[in-house]
ZAFIKOL-580382 format. One record per atom (N, C-alpha, C): x, y, z; atom name; residue number from 1; residue in three letters. Coordinates in nm, 2 decimals, padded with zeros to 4 digits, always signed. Atoms other than C-alpha are relative to their C-alpha. Example, Ala and Ser with C-alpha at 12.3 -4.5 7.8 and 13.67 -1.06 7.14 Angstrom:
2
    east   north      up  at    i   aa
  +00.09  -00.12  +00.00   N    1  ALA
  +01.23  -00.45  +00.78  CA    1  ALA
  +00.09  +00.12  +00.00   C    1  ALA
  -00.09  -00.11  +00.00   N    2  SER
  +01.37  -00.11  +00.71  CA    2  SER
  -00.08  +00.11  +00.08   C    2  SER
end
This chain:
124
    east   north      up  at    i   aa
  -00.06  +00.09  -00.10   N    1  MET
  -05.94  +00.12  -09.52  CA    1  MET
  +00.13  -00.06  -00.06   C    1  MET
  -00.13  +00.05  +00.04   N    2  SER
  -05.59  -00.02  -09.54  CA    2  SER
  -00.02  -00.13  -00.07   C    2  SER
  -00.01  +00.12  +00.08   N    3  ASN
  -05.51  -00.30  -09.78  CA    3  ASN
  +00.03  -00.11  +00.10   C    3  ASN
  -00.02  +00.12  -00.09   N    4  VAL
  -05.54  -00.64  -09.59  CA    4  VAL
  -00.01  -00.13  -00.09   C    4  VAL
  +00.01  +00.12  +00.08   N    5  PRO
  -05.45  -00.94  -09.81  CA    5  PRO
  -00.06  -00.12  +00.08   C    5  PRO
  +00.08  +00.11  -00.06   N    6  ASP
  -05.67  -01.24  -09.74  CA    6  ASP
  +00.09  -00.13  +00.03   C    6  ASP
  -00.08  +00.12  -00.02   N    7  HIS
  -05.39  -01.51  -09.76  CA    7  HIS
  +00.10  +00.01  +00.12   C    7  HIS
  -00.09  -00.02  -00.11   N    8  LEU
  -05.19  -01.37  -09.47  CA    8  LEU
  -00.07  -00.02  +00.14   C    8  LEU
  +00.05  +00.01  -00.14   N    9  ARG
  -05.22  -01.41  -09.09  CA    9  ARG
  +00.06  +00.12  +00.07   C    9  ARG
  -00.04  -00.13  -00.06   N   10  TYR
  -05.19  -01.11  -08.85  CA   10  TYR
  +00.01  -00.01  +00.15   C   10  TYR
  -00.01  -00.02  -00.14   N   11  ARG
  -05.08  -01.02  -08.50  CA   11  ARG
  -00.07  +00.12  +00.03   C   11  ARG
  +00.06  -00.12  -00.04   N   12  ASP
  -05.26  -00.76  -08.30  CA   12  ASP
  +00.09  +00.12  +00.00   C   12  ASP
  -00.11  -00.10  +00.00   N   13  SER
  -04.93  -00.57  -08.30  CA   13  SER
  +00.04  +00.04  -00.14   C   13  SER
  +00.00  -00.04  +00.14   N   14  HIS
  -04.97  -00.53  -08.68  CA   14  HIS
  +00.11  -00.06  -00.09   C   14  HIS
  -00.08  +00.07  +00.09   N   15  GLU
  -04.72  -00.78  -08.81  CA   15  GLU
  -00.08  -00.10  -00.08   C   15  GLU
  +00.06  +00.10  +00.08   N   16  TRP
  -04.82  -01.01  -09.09  CA   16  TRP
  +00.09  -00.12  -00.02   C   16  TRP
  -00.07  +00.13  +00.02   N   17  PHE
  -04.71  -01.37  -09.16  CA   17  PHE
  -00.06  -00.07  -00.12   C   17  PHE
  +00.05  +00.07  +00.11   N   18  ASP
  -04.73  -01.55  -09.49  CA   18  ASP
  +00.04  -00.15  +00.02   C   18  ASP
  -00.02  +00.15  -00.03   N   19  PRO
  -04.77  -01.93  -09.41  CA   19  PRO
  +00.07  -00.07  -00.11   C   19  PRO
  -00.06  +00.07  +00.11   N   20  GLN
  -04.66  -02.02  -09.76  CA   20  GLN
  +00.15  +00.02  -00.02   C   20  GLN
  -00.14  -00.03  +00.03   N   21  THR
  -04.33  -01.84  -09.78  CA   21  THR
  +00.08  +00.02  +00.13   C   21  THR
  -00.07  -00.03  -00.13   N   22  GLY
  -04.25  -01.77  -09.41  CA   22  GLY
  +00.03  +00.14  +00.01   C   22  GLY
  -00.04  -00.14  +00.00   N   23  ALA
  -04.22  -01.40  -09.49  CA   23  ALA
  -00.08  +00.07  +00.12   C   23  ALA
  +00.06  -00.08  -00.10   N   24  VAL
  -04.30  -01.15  -09.21  CA   24  VAL
  +00.03  +00.15  -00.03   C   24  VAL
  -00.01  -00.15  +00.02   N   25  GLY
  -04.36  -00.77  -09.24  CA   25  GLY
  -00.10  +00.07  +00.09   C   25  GLY
  +00.11  -00.08  -00.07   N   26  ILE
  -04.57  -00.49  -09.10  CA   26  ILE
  -00.11  +00.03  -00.10   C   26  ILE
  +00.11  -00.03  +00.09   N   27  THR
  -04.91  -00.41  -09.23  CA   27  THR
  +00.00  +00.14  -00.06   C   27  THR
  +00.02  -00.13  +00.06   N   28  ASP
  -05.02  -00.13  -09.45  CA   28  ASP
  -00.04  +00.10  +00.11   C   28  ASP
  +00.05  -00.08  -00.11   N   29  HIS
  -05.20  +00.01  -09.14  CA   29  HIS
  +00.12  +00.05  +00.08   C   29  HIS
  -00.11  -00.03  -00.08   N   30  ALA
  -04.88  +00.00  -08.94  CA   30  ALA
  +00.09  +00.10  -00.07   C   30  ALA
  -00.09  -00.09  +00.06   N   31  GLN
  -04.67  +00.17  -09.20  CA   31  GLN
  -00.06  +00.14  -00.02   C   31  GLN
  +00.07  -00.13  +00.00   N   32  HIS
  -04.93  +00.45  -09.23  CA   32  HIS
  +00.02  +00.07  +00.13   C   32  HIS
  -00.01  -00.06  -00.13   N   33  GLU
  -04.91  +00.51  -08.86  CA   33  GLU
  +00.15  +00.04  +00.03   C   33  GLU
  -00.15  -00.03  -00.02   N   34  LEU
  -04.52  +00.51  -08.86  CA   34  LEU
  +00.04  +00.12  -00.09   C   34  LEU
  -00.04  -00.09  +00.10   N   35  THR
  -04.50  +00.74  -09.17  CA   35  THR
  +00.13  -00.05  -00.06   C   35  THR
  -00.11  +00.03  +00.08   N   36  ASP
  -04.17  +00.75  -09.35  CA   36  ASP
  +00.11  -00.09  +00.07   C   36  ASP
  -00.10  +00.09  -00.06   N   37  VAL
  -03.95  +00.45  -09.26  CA   37  VAL
  +00.14  +00.04  -00.05   C   37  VAL
  -00.13  -00.05  +00.04   N   38  VAL
  -03.58  +00.55  -09.26  CA   38  VAL
  +00.11  -00.11  +00.04   C   38  VAL
  -00.11  +00.10  -00.04   N   39  PHE
  -03.40  +00.24  -09.10  CA   39  PHE
  -00.08  -00.12  +00.05   C   39  PHE
  +00.05  +00.13  -00.04   N   40  VAL
  -03.47  -00.13  -09.04  CA   40  VAL
  +00.11  -00.08  +00.07   C   40  VAL
  -00.10  +00.09  -00.06   N   41  GLU
  -03.28  -00.34  -08.79  CA   41  GLU
  -00.06  -00.14  +00.00   C   41  GLU
  +00.06  +00.14  +00.01   N   42  PRO
  -03.36  -00.70  -08.89  CA   42  PRO
  +00.06  -00.09  +00.10   C   42  PRO
  -00.06  +00.10  -00.09   N   43  PRO
  -03.31  -01.01  -08.68  CA   43  PRO
  +00.12  -00.06  -00.06   C   43  PRO
  -00.12  +00.08  +00.05   N   44  LYS
  -03.00  -01.23  -08.71  CA   44  LYS
  -00.05  -00.13  -00.07   C   44  LYS
  +00.02  +00.13  +00.07   N   45  VAL
  -03.02  -01.52  -08.96  CA   45  VAL
  +00.05  -00.11  +00.09   C   45  VAL
  -00.02  +00.12  -00.09   N   46  ALA
  -03.03  -01.86  -08.77  CA   46  ALA
  -00.04  +00.02  +00.14   C   46  ALA
  +00.05  -00.02  -00.13   N   47  ALA
  -03.17  -01.70  -08.46  CA   47  ALA
  -00.13  -00.08  +00.02   C   47  ALA
  +00.12  +00.08  -00.04   N   48  LEU
  -03.43  -01.92  -08.28  CA   48  LEU
  -00.09  +00.10  +00.08   C   48  LEU
  +00.09  -00.09  -00.07   N   49  VAL
  -03.73  -01.71  -08.17  CA   49  VAL
  -00.13  -00.07  +00.03   C   49  VAL
  +00.13  +00.05  -00.03   N   50  ASN
  -04.06  -01.77  -08.00  CA   50  ASN
  -00.10  +00.10  -00.05   C   50  ASN
  +00.11  -00.09  +00.04   N   51  ALA
  -04.39  -01.63  -08.10  CA   51  ALA
  -00.01  +00.11  +00.10   C   51  ALA
  +00.01  -00.11  -00.09   N   52  GLY
  -04.42  -01.28  -07.95  CA   52  GLY
  +00.13  +00.06  +00.04   C   52  GLY
  -00.13  -00.06  -00.03   N   53  ASP
  -04.05  -01.22  -07.92  CA   53  ASP
  +00.03  +00.12  -00.08   C   53  ASP
  -00.04  -00.12  +00.07   N   54  GLN
  -03.92  -00.88  -08.01  CA   54  GLN
  +00.12  -00.04  -00.09   C   54  GLN
  -00.11  +00.05  +00.09   N   55  VAL
  -03.70  -00.96  -08.32  CA   55  VAL
  +00.06  +00.11  -00.09   C   55  VAL
  -00.05  -00.10  +00.09   N   56  ALA
  -03.65  -00.64  -08.52  CA   56  ALA
  -00.05  +00.14  +00.05   C   56  ALA
  +00.04  -00.14  -00.03   N   57  VAL
  -03.69  -00.26  -08.51  CA   57  VAL
  -00.01  +00.07  -00.13   C   57  VAL
  +00.03  -00.09  +00.11   N   58  VAL
  -03.84  -00.03  -08.77  CA   58  VAL
  +00.00  +00.14  +00.05   C   58  VAL
  +00.00  -00.14  -00.04   N   59  GLU
  -03.75  +00.34  -08.73  CA   59  GLU
  -00.05  +00.09  -00.12   C   59  GLU
  +00.05  -00.10  +00.09   N   60  SER
  -03.94  +00.62  -08.90  CA   60  SER
  +00.04  +00.14  +00.04   C   60  SER
  -00.03  -00.13  -00.04   N   61  VAL
  -03.91  +00.99  -08.89  CA   61  VAL
  -00.08  +00.04  +00.12   C   61  VAL
  +00.10  -00.03  -00.11   N   62  LYS
  -04.19  +00.98  -08.63  CA   62  LYS
  +00.04  -00.08  +00.13   C   62  LYS
  -00.02  +00.09  -00.12   N   63  ALA
  -04.09  +00.68  -08.40  CA   63  ALA
  +00.08  -00.12  -00.04   C   63  ALA
  -00.06  +00.14  +00.02   N   64  ALA
  -03.91  +00.35  -08.35  CA   64  ALA
  -00.10  -00.09  +00.05   C   64  ALA
  +00.11  +00.10  -00.03   N   65  SER
  -04.13  +00.05  -08.34  CA   65  SER
  +00.07  -00.14  +00.00   C   65  SER
  -00.05  +00.14  -00.01   N   66  ASP
  -04.04  -00.30  -08.22  CA   66  ASP
  -00.09  -00.09  -00.09   C   66  ASP
  +00.07  +00.10  +00.08   N   67  ILE
  -04.13  -00.59  -08.45  CA   67  ILE
  +00.00  -00.13  +00.07   C   67  ILE
  +00.01  +00.12  -00.08   N   68  TYR
  -04.25  -00.91  -08.29  CA   68  TYR
  -00.02  -00.12  -00.10   C   68  TYR
  +00.02  +00.12  +00.09   N   69  SER
  -04.23  -01.26  -08.44  CA   69  SER
  -00.14  -00.05  +00.02   C   69  SER
  +00.14  +00.06  -00.01   N   70  PRO
  -04.58  -01.39  -08.52  CA   70  PRO
  +00.00  -00.15  +00.04   C   70  PRO
  +00.00  +00.14  -00.02   N   71  VAL
  -04.47  -01.75  -08.48  CA   71  VAL
  +00.14  -00.04  +00.06   C   71  VAL
  -00.13  +00.05  -00.05   N   72  SER
  -04.19  -01.96  -08.32  CA   72  SER
  +00.07  -00.06  -00.12   C   72  SER
  -00.07  +00.07  +00.10   N   73  GLY
  -03.91  -02.09  -08.54  CA   73  GLY
  +00.14  +00.06  -00.01   C   73  GLY
  -00.14  -00.05  +00.03   N   74  GLU
  -03.57  -02.01  -08.70  CA   74  GLU
  -00.01  +00.11  -00.11   C   74  GLU
  -00.01  -00.10  +00.10   N   75  ILE
  -03.50  -01.69  -08.89  CA   75  ILE
  +00.09  -00.06  -00.11   C   75  ILE
  -00.07  +00.06  +00.11   N   76  ILE
  -03.39  -01.82  -09.23  CA   76  ILE
  +00.05  +00.10  -00.10   C   76  ILE
  -00.04  -00.10  +00.10   N   77  GLU
  -03.35  -01.50  -09.43  CA   77  GLU
  -00.05  +00.14  +00.05   C   77  GLU
  +00.04  -00.14  -00.02   N   78  ILE
  -03.36  -01.12  -09.40  CA   78  ILE
  -00.01  +00.07  -00.13   C   78  ILE
  +00.02  -00.08  +00.13   N   79  ASN
  -03.46  -00.87  -09.67  CA   79  ASN
  +00.11  +00.10  -00.01   C   79  ASN
  -00.12  -00.08  +00.01   N   80  ASP
  -03.12  -00.72  -09.76  CA   80  ASP
  -00.03  +00.13  -00.07   C   80  ASP
  +00.04  -00.12  +00.07   N   81  ASP
  -03.30  -00.46  -09.98  CA   81  ASP
  -00.03  +00.11  +00.09   C   81  ASP
  +00.04  -00.10  -00.10   N   82  LEU
  -03.42  -00.28  -09.67  CA   82  LEU
  +00.11  +00.08  +00.05   C   82  LEU
  -00.11  -00.08  -00.05   N   83  ALA
  -03.07  -00.17  -09.58  CA   83  ALA
  +00.02  +00.13  -00.08   C   83  ALA
  -00.02  -00.12  +00.08   N   84  SER
  -03.05  +00.06  -09.88  CA   84  SER
  -00.14  +00.07  -00.04   C   84  SER
  +00.13  -00.06  +00.04   N   85  GLU
  -03.43  +00.11  -09.94  CA   85  GLU
  -00.10  -00.03  +00.11   C   85  GLU
  +00.10  +00.03  -00.11   N   86  PRO
  -03.61  +00.10  -09.60  CA   86  PRO
  -00.14  +00.05  -00.03   C   86  PRO
  +00.13  -00.06  +00.03   N   87  ALA
  -03.90  +00.30  -09.76  CA   87  ALA
  -00.08  -00.11  -00.08   C   87  ALA
  +00.08  +00.11  +00.06   N   88  LEU
  -04.00  -00.03  -09.93  CA   88  LEU
  -00.11  -00.04  +00.09   C   88  LEU
  +00.10  +00.03  -00.09   N   89  ILE
  -04.19  -00.09  -09.61  CA   89  ILE
  -00.12  +00.09  -00.02   C   89  ILE
  +00.11  -00.09  +00.02   N   90  ASN
  -04.40  +00.22  -09.69  CA   90  ASN
  -00.07  -00.02  -00.14   C   90  ASN
  +00.06  +00.00  +00.14   N   91  THR
  -04.44  +00.17  -10.07  CA   91  THR
  -00.05  -00.14  -00.04   C   91  THR
  +00.05  +00.13  +00.04   N   92  ASP
  -04.49  -00.21  -10.08  CA   92  ASP
  +00.01  -00.09  +00.13   C   92  ASP
  -00.01  +00.07  -00.13   N   93  PRO
  -04.55  -00.34  -09.72  CA   93  PRO
  -00.03  -00.15  -00.01   C   93  PRO
  +00.03  +00.15  +00.01   N   94  PHE
  -04.70  -00.68  -09.83  CA   94  PHE
  +00.08  -00.07  -00.11   C   94  PHE
  -00.08  +00.06  +00.11   N   95  GLY
  -04.45  -00.73  -10.12  CA   95  GLY
  +00.15  +00.01  +00.03   C   95  GLY
  -00.14  -00.02  -00.01   N   96  ARG
  -04.10  -00.61  -10.15  CA   96  ARG
  +00.05  +00.05  +00.14   C   96  ARG
  -00.04  -00.05  -00.14   N   97  GLY
  -04.11  -00.46  -09.79  CA   97  GLY
  -00.01  -00.10  +00.11   C   97  GLY
  +00.00  +00.10  -00.10   N   98  TRP
  -04.11  -00.79  -09.61  CA   98  TRP
  +00.13  +00.02  +00.08   C   98  TRP
  -00.11  -00.02  -00.08   N   99  ILE
  -03.86  -00.79  -09.32  CA   99  ILE
  +00.09  -00.12  +00.02   C   99  ILE
  -00.08  +00.13  -00.01   N  100  PHE
  -03.75  -01.15  -09.26  CA  100  PHE
  -00.09  -00.12  -00.03   C  100  PHE
  +00.07  +00.13  +00.02   N  101  LYS
  -03.85  -01.51  -09.33  CA  101  LYS
  +00.04  -00.09  +00.12   C  101  LYS
  -00.01  +00.09  -00.11   N  102  ILE
  -03.90  -01.77  -09.06  CA  102  ILE
  -00.05  -00.14  -00.04   C  102  ILE
  +00.04  +00.14  +00.02   N  103  LYS
  -03.91  -02.15  -09.07  CA  103  LYS
  -00.08  -00.03  +00.13   C  103  LYS
  +00.09  +00.02  -00.12   N  104  ILE
  -04.21  -02.21  -08.84  CA  104  ILE
  +00.02  -00.13  +00.06   C  104  ILE
  -00.02  +00.12  -00.07   N  105  SER
  -04.16  -02.47  -08.57  CA  105  SER
  -00.13  -00.06  +00.06   C  105  SER
  +00.13  +00.05  -00.06   N  106  ASN
  -04.52  -02.51  -08.45  CA  106  ASN
  -00.11  +00.06  -00.07   C  106  ASN
  +00.11  -00.06  +00.09   N  107  THR
  -04.79  -02.47  -08.71  CA  107  THR
  -00.13  +00.02  +00.08   C  107  THR
  +00.11  -00.03  -00.09   N  108  ALA
  -05.05  -02.48  -08.42  CA  108  ALA
  -00.01  +00.14  +00.03   C  108  ALA
  +00.00  -00.15  -00.03   N  109  GLU
  -04.95  -02.12  -08.35  CA  109  GLU
  -00.07  +00.08  -00.10   C  109  GLU
  +00.08  -00.07  +00.10   N  110  LEU
  -05.12  -02.02  -08.67  CA  110  LEU
  -00.14  +00.03  +00.05   C  110  LEU
  +00.14  -00.01  -00.05   N  111  ASP
  -05.45  -02.07  -08.49  CA  111  ASP
  -00.01  +00.13  +00.10   C  111  ASP
  +00.00  -00.11  -00.09   N  112  GLY
  -05.35  -01.78  -08.25  CA  112  GLY
  +00.01  +00.13  -00.08   C  112  GLY
  -00.01  -00.12  +00.08   N  113  LEU
  -05.31  -01.53  -08.54  CA  113  LEU
  -00.14  +00.03  -00.06   C  113  LEU
  +00.13  -00.04  +00.07   N  114  MET
  -05.60  -01.33  -08.70  CA  114  MET
  +00.01  -00.03  -00.14   C  114  MET
  +00.01  +00.00  +00.14   N  115  ASP
  -05.72  -01.40  -09.04  CA  115  ASP
  -00.03  +00.15  -00.05   C  115  ASP
  +00.02  -00.13  +00.05   N  116  ALA
  -05.78  -01.10  -09.27  CA  116  ALA
  -00.12  +00.07  +00.05   C  116  ALA
  +00.13  -00.05  -00.05   N  117  ALA
  -06.14  -01.05  -09.17  CA  117  ALA
  +00.01  +00.05  +00.14   C  117  ALA
  -00.02  -00.04  -00.14   N  118  ALA
  -06.05  -01.04  -08.80  CA  118  ALA
  +00.10  +00.12  +00.02   C  118  ALA
  -00.09  -00.12  +00.00   N  119  TYR
  -05.76  -00.80  -08.87  CA  119  TYR
  -00.07  +00.13  -00.04   C  119  TYR
  +00.07  -00.12  +00.04   N  120  ARG
  -05.98  -00.57  -09.06  CA  120  ARG
  -00.09  +00.06  +00.11   C  120  ARG
  +00.09  -00.04  -00.11   N  121  GLN
  -06.22  -00.56  -08.77  CA  121  GLN
  +00.09  +00.07  +00.12   C  121  GLN
  -00.09  -00.05  -00.10   N  122  HIS
  -05.92  -00.50  -08.53  CA  122  HIS
  +00.04  +00.14  -00.03   C  122  HIS
  -00.05  -00.13  +00.03   N  123  ILE
  -05.81  -00.19  -08.71  CA  123  ILE
  -00.11  +00.10  -00.04   C  123  ILE
  +00.11  -00.08  +00.04   N  124  ALA
  -06.16  -00.06  -08.79  CA  124  ALA
  -00.02  +00.11  +00.11   C  124  ALA
end
């Protein structure tokens, strides 16, 4: 089964959110489905987004996939390393392969995200 870190929260569309750092990425399960990632179009820094908004695109040799914000807030940083190394999403999806960071504006939205156990069940 795919790696699913316990400290993260998850959307059913396979994005993860780290409540401690604000980092967002796609899950190990999602990167396996996409196969080799060749390009990432990140959101714009300072953009204000709502939970569920399409904010980024990840392209692989197989398909392009929209990335949705797990929470509402302001985009505060993008992972510049992905411009030259998009495969970080494949090799380290929960580490160096994060896509953007968001300053959450409504912590109550965390209740709408899955914990690791629920996400494991979702992908089973």
